[in-house]
N, C-alpha and C positions, 0 to 999 in steps of 0.2 A: 309819186313814184315815177311817173313818166320822165320828169326832169332829172331824177337821179339816174335813170337808165341812160338818158342822153349824155350826161356827164361821164358815166361809166364807159360808154362807147368811146368817147374822146380819150379817156385815160388809157384804155386798153390799146387803142391805135397809136397814140403819140408817145406814150411812156413805155409800152411793152411790145409794140410792133407786132401785135398778134395777127396771124394769117388764117384764112379759112382752112378748116380741117385740123388745126392744132388742138391739142387737149388742154383746156383751161380749167385748173382746179381752184375753186373758190373755197377758202377755209374761213369760217366765221364762228361766233359763239352766240348764245341765246340773247345777249345784250346788243348785238350788232347785226341781227338777222336781216333787218330791212335793207341795210347797205349790201350785205352779201347777196341777197336775192336780186337786187338791182344789177349788180355786176354779173351775176349768173345769166340774167335775161339779156344783158348787153352782149355777152359772149355769144349767145345763140343768134342774136341779130347780125353778128359779124361772121356767121357761118362756121363757128368753132364747135368742137365737141366740148360740151360744158358739163362740169361736175360740181355739185355743191355739197360740202360736208359741214355740218353744224355740230359743235361740241359744247360741253359745259364750259362756262367761263373759267379760265385758269386763275389760280389764287394769286400768283405774282408774275411779273415779267420774267421771262427766261425759263418758266416751267414748261417742260416738254408736252407736246400734244399727245393724244392717245396713239398707240403704236400703229393702228390701222391708218390714221391720217399721215403719220410720218412715212409709212411705206408708200402711200399714194403720192405724196409730195415728190418722191424720187422718180416716179414714173411719168409725171406731168411735163408738158412743154413749158407751161407758165403756171406759177402759183401766185395768187393774190390773197392777202390775209387781213381783212378788216376785223380786228379783235380788240377787246378791252385791254388785255395785257399783251406785251410784246413777244412775238415769236422770233425776233431778229437774232437773238443770241442763243438760240436753241440748237442742239445737235441736229434736229430734224431739218432746220433751215440750212445748216452747213452741208449736210449730206445731200439735200436736194440740189443745192448749187453745184456740188461736186459731180452729181449725176447729169448736170447740164441744164437744169431747170432755170428759167428766169423768175426771180422771186421778188415781189414787192410786198413789204410788210407795212401795215397801217395801224400802229399801236395807238389806242386812245381816240381813234377817229370818231367824230360825232356826225350826226346828220347835217348839222350846220356847217361843219368843216368840209364835209363832202360836197355840199351843194353850193358853196360859195367860197371865195378866198382862193388860197394857193392851189387847190385841186383843179380849179377852172382855168388855170393859166394856159397860154400858148407855149407848150413845152419845147417847141423848136427854138423859140426866142430865148427861153430860159437856158437851154443847152448852149446856145451860141454865146450869150453873155457870160455864162459860168466858165466856159472854156477860155474866153479872153482874159477874165479876171484871174483864173488859175495860173495861166501862163505868166501874167504880170507878178503874181505872188512868188512864183518860182524864181523869176529873174531878179527880184528885188533883194537888196541886202538889208533894208530897213523900212519900217512903216512909221508913220506919224499920224496920230488922230488928234484933231483939234475940236474943242466943243466949249463954247461960252468961256473962253479964256483959259481953259484947261488944256494941257498938252501931254500926250503919252507917246513916248518913242519905244519901238519894239524891234529887236534885232532878229532878222529872218535869215541871216547869212547861212547858206548851205542847206537850207531846208526847202522841201518841195511843196507847192500848193496842191490841194486835193479838190477835185470837182465833185459836187453832189447835185447833178442836174435833174434828178428824178426820172432819168431815162435809162431803161435796162433792156437793151435790144439784142444783146449777144448771149449765147448759151452760158450759163453760170453766173451771169451778172445779177446782183441783188442789192437791195437797199430800201430805204423808207420812201413812202409817198404820204403826203406831199413833200416836195423838196424844192431846191433852188438856192444853193449857196456855194461859194468857194471858200476854202479855209486852209489854215496852215498851223503847224506847231512851231512857235518861235523858240529861240534859244532860251533855255530855262532860267538863265541869269541875266537876260538881256532886255528887260523892260523897266523903264523908269518914267515917273511923272505922276500926274493926277488925271482922273477922268470922272465924268458924270454918267451914271447909268440911269436912264429916264424912261425906257420902254417897258421892259419886264426883267425879272430876275428869278432864276430857279431858286426855290425855297421861299419865295414871296409871291410870285405871280405878276400880274400887270401892276405897274407902279402908279400910285396916286400922287406921289412926290418923289423927287430924284434922290439917288444915293450918291455920295461923294467918296471916291476911292483914292487912296494914296498907295503907290507902288514904287519900290526901289529894289534894285538887284534882282529883278524878276519876281519878287515876292510881294504879296498884299500886306501892307503895314497897318492900314486902318480903313474902316468903313463907317461913314456917318450918314444918318437919315432914318426915317420911319422904318420900323421892323428890321433894322440892321442886325438886331440880336438873332434873327433867323439864320444869319450867315456865320454864326460863331464857329462852325466847323472849319471854315476857311482860315480862321486865325488860331486854330488849335495847334497847328504845326506848319512849318515852312513847305512841306510837301503838298499839303492840301491848299496852301495859299499861293502856290506857284502859278503865274500866268501861263497857261498851257495852250491857248488857242487864240488866233485872230480869225474871225469869219466875216464874210461880206454877203449880204442878202441880195439875191438876183431874181426874185420872183415878183413880177409886177402886180400879180393878183393877190398876194399874201396879205393877210389882215392881222394886226396886232390884237391878240385875244387872251393873252396870259398863258397859253399852252405853248411851250418852248418849241415843240415840233414845227409849228407854223411861224412863231414870232421871229426865229432866227433866219427865216427865209425872206422877210419883208424887204422889198426892193429899196436900195439906197441906205440901208442901215448897216452898221457894223456891230459885231458882238465880240466880247472878250470872255474867256472862260478860265476858270481856275481848277487845278487838280490834274487828273490823269490825261495823258496824251500819247501813251505808248501805242495805241492802235492806229495812229496816223502820222508817225514819223518822229515822235518825241521820245524822251527817256524818263519821264516823270510818272510814277505809279503811285496814286494817292487813294484816299478813301471815297473820293467824290469827283464829279465833273459838273461844275455849275456855271451856266452861261448868263451873261447880262447884256441887254440890248441897248445900244446907243442910237437914239433917233436923231435924224438930220445932222450927221457928223460931217466934218471935212476930213478927207483921208488922202494922204500922200504915200505913194510907194516909191522909194528913193526920192527923186525930185519931181515926179509926175503927180499932178493933182488928179486923182481918180474920181473923187466925189467931193462936191462942194455943197455944204448945207443939205445933204441928202439927195443931191442930183448928180447922176453919173455924168462925167465929162468925156468918157471914152466911147 
């Protein structure tokens, strides 16, 4: 428990910039109470007014918390929510942010994920690298990923990069923890080539053997490899199969574990996703959003080599 409290102190300080006297509301459920209690104790150690609210585990992600919790969220300076199901897309979270709360949601967080890996990063470094990569994505008109003789080109022209540094220091800022990536919505018809996905894939998890994907005109045309049938939804129609995201992991402490929340943050990886991208600058609304992680890629943004075999060159 002591180790969890120490990590929680670091998260509250570096990711949420909590100050003595601020009201910190920790929302958890029966399944994540240990993590909630560690954050509660850490907030007290930092001189904050600390409040812990424990609810029954929600049935699905996006299900609203009890009304009394939703009201409390609006009144807090900082809300941090280690829960089994996600509160990210609830009205309670949206209203809390509108009221000026800084909100960090931690859907599916486990004791292992909290005590090692991405959560333990130096988030000032993550923030710095994420900002640099985001700016490069915004300026670039095209990306090229190379991996084991496979090449995938992606048209980024006119689209803006999006930072996800896991740092929420201003009123109304909110997002997931852990984090550490820069990402962008490519032009929906602008991706062509072939790529190997060998880290993890939503719908499958951590991969024992790689998947081979063929993409043309921005659409996924074929997937080959073990358990590729799990991805049939992507081939059901062109909307679901649209390459909708290019992301770059910027968190040196992140560990590939089969949980996409952390996998896509692994330093020096890239990920591509298929499906919906309307929430970050794209125009494709699909039935899904499924990411696949490419380990040790080589990445060019325009003619600048940004990553070589998984090593940042910037």
